[in-house]
C-alpha positions in Angstrom: 126.4 150.2 88.1 123.8 149.5 90.7 124.3 150.7 94.3 122.1 149.9 97.3 121.9 152.8 99.7 120.7 152.2 103.3 119.9 155.2 105.5 119.2 154.6 109.2 117.2 157.3 111.1 115.7 157.5 114.5 112.2 159.1 114.3 110.7 160.6 117.4 106.9 161.0 117.2 104.7 162.9 119.5 101.0 162.6 120.4 98.9 164.6 122.8 96.4 162.4 124.5 94.0 162.7 127.5 94.5 160.3 130.4 91.8 159.7 132.9 92.4 161.3 136.3 93.4 159.2 139.3 95.4 156.5 137.6 98.6 155.2 139.1 101.8 155.4 137.1 101.5 151.7 136.2 97.9 152.2 135.1 98.9 155.2 132.9 101.6 153.1 131.2 99.0 150.3 130.5 96.5 152.8 129.2 99.0 154.4 126.8 100.2 150.9 125.6 96.6 149.8 125.1 95.8 152.9 123.0 98.9 152.4 120.9 98.4 148.6 120.4 94.7 149.2 119.4 95.8 151.8 116.8 93.8 154.6 118.4 96.8 157.0 118.7 98.6 156.0 115.6 96.8 158.6 113.5 97.6 161.2 116.2 101.4 160.7 116.0 103.2 163.6 114.4 106.9 163.4 113.5 108.6 165.6 116.1 112.3 164.9 115.4 114.3 162.9 113.0 117.9 162.1 113.9 120.3 160.8 111.3 122.0 157.7 112.5 124.1 156.3 109.5 124.3 155.9 105.8 125.9 153.1 103.8 126.2 152.1 100.2 126.9 148.7 98.6 127.9 148.3 95.0 126.0 145.4 93.4 128.0 143.5 90.8 126.0 142.9 87.6 126.9 140.4 85.0 128.2 141.8 81.8 125.5 142.3 79.1 126.0 140.5 75.8 127.2 142.8 73.0 
């Protein structure tokens, strides 16, 4: 019997970054999005929390093998 199991988790990652002084809230958001999109903070992200969302299983019907 073959069963496909799907686990859904919400992963919260955390990175500590330095933001230049004097930026507006909108500029800070742009700065953070720019760092993330460029891949500069991807290596700094540490898994902070994992929340279990759901689990499901599906039985996959297999054709009978020849005897």
